[in-house]
C-alpha positions, 0 to 999 in steps of 0.5 A, spaced: 507 507 484 506 507 491 512 504 496 518 502 491 523 497 494 528 495 487 535 496 491 537 489 494 531 486 493 532 479 490 524 479 488 523 485 484 523 485 477 527 489 473 524 496 473 525 501 467 519 505 468 518 512 468 513 514 474 510 521 474 508 520 482 510 516 487 507 515 493 511 513 500 507 510 506 513 511 511 521 512 511 523 505 512 528 502 506 523 498 503 517 503 501 522 509 500 527 507 494 526 513 490 533 514 487 533 513 480 527 516 480 526 523 476 518 523 479 515 527 484 515 523 491 509 524 496 510 522 503 510 523 510 514 530 512 520 526 516 521 523 509 526 527 505 527 526 497 528 531 492 522 534 488 517 531 494 510 533 497 510 533 504 503 531 507 500 529 513 494 524 515 488 527 513 491 531 507 488 531 501 491 533 494 490 533 487 496 531 482 493 531 475 487 527 475 488 524 481 486 526 488 490 524 493 488 523 501 493 521 506 490 517 511 492 514 518 496 507 519 498 504 525 506 501 524 509 501 531 515 501 528 514 507 525 510 514 527 510 516 521 506 511 518 500 512 513 496 510 507 493 513 501 486 513 498 486 514 491 481 517 487 482 516 479 478 515 473 471 514 478 475 508 482 477 509 489 484 505 491 486 504 498 493 502 499 493 501 507 501 501 507 504 497 513 499 497 518 496 492 524 489 492 523 488 497 528 489 502 523 484 501 519 478 504 518 472 504 513 473 511 508 466 509 504 466 506 498 473 503 496 473 499 489 480 496 491 484 495 497 491 493 498 493 491 504 498 487 508 498 479 510 505 479 512 504 478 519 510 481 523 510 488 523 503 488 520 497 484 520 497 477 519 492 473 514 486 473 519 487 480 521 487 482 514 480 478 512 477 482 518 480 488 515 475 487 509 470 486 513 471 493 516 472 496 509 468 491 504 472 493 498 470 491 491 477 488 490 483 486 495 489 485 493 495 482 498 501 486 499 507 486 503 509 479 504 515 474 502 520 480 501 523 478 508 523 471 512 520 475 517 514 477 513 513 469 509 505 468 507 501 465 503 497 469 499 493 464 496 491 462 504 489 470 505 485 469 498 481 462 500 479 465 506 477 472 504 473 468 498 469 464 504 467 470 507 464 473 500 470 477 498 473 478 492 481 477 491 486 478 485 493 476 486 498 479 483 505 477 480 511 482 480 511 485 474 504 483 472 498 488 471 491 488 472 485 492 470 479 495 474 
């Protein structure tokens, strides 16, 4: 699980899963709601959770069959913001975290990129399309939008603009899964 936000989130479905691992990109409440999970938490060192493994940008660790690398992000509201590249079952997933465009880098072949489109506090839709040009993922999944009025964005607009550029985009509804 990455950046859980259930408490006080009217849009979040009821979650009864039991993750083995929770990745937190930064300390803000809408990314670090780990209460109620009996799981190992990987997070930047500023965070303090029970069963936490602290990482810094550039660090890599293995957890079961996954290789996890903490990468940089540019989030003016947190000097500790990060993203992750997760290598698992032959796939590389880049979760950009809360970031502006200047925090996006090409980390080699990426199968799936999760990137924010909400604008305020992160990239907006047009900047997110530019991020796809930098990373060139096989599949893009928009995130970090519509949870608060300040980050209202239309994921279908992002999908349309990205697909016009030749990128494949998958929109995910709460509680739904996709196979990659």
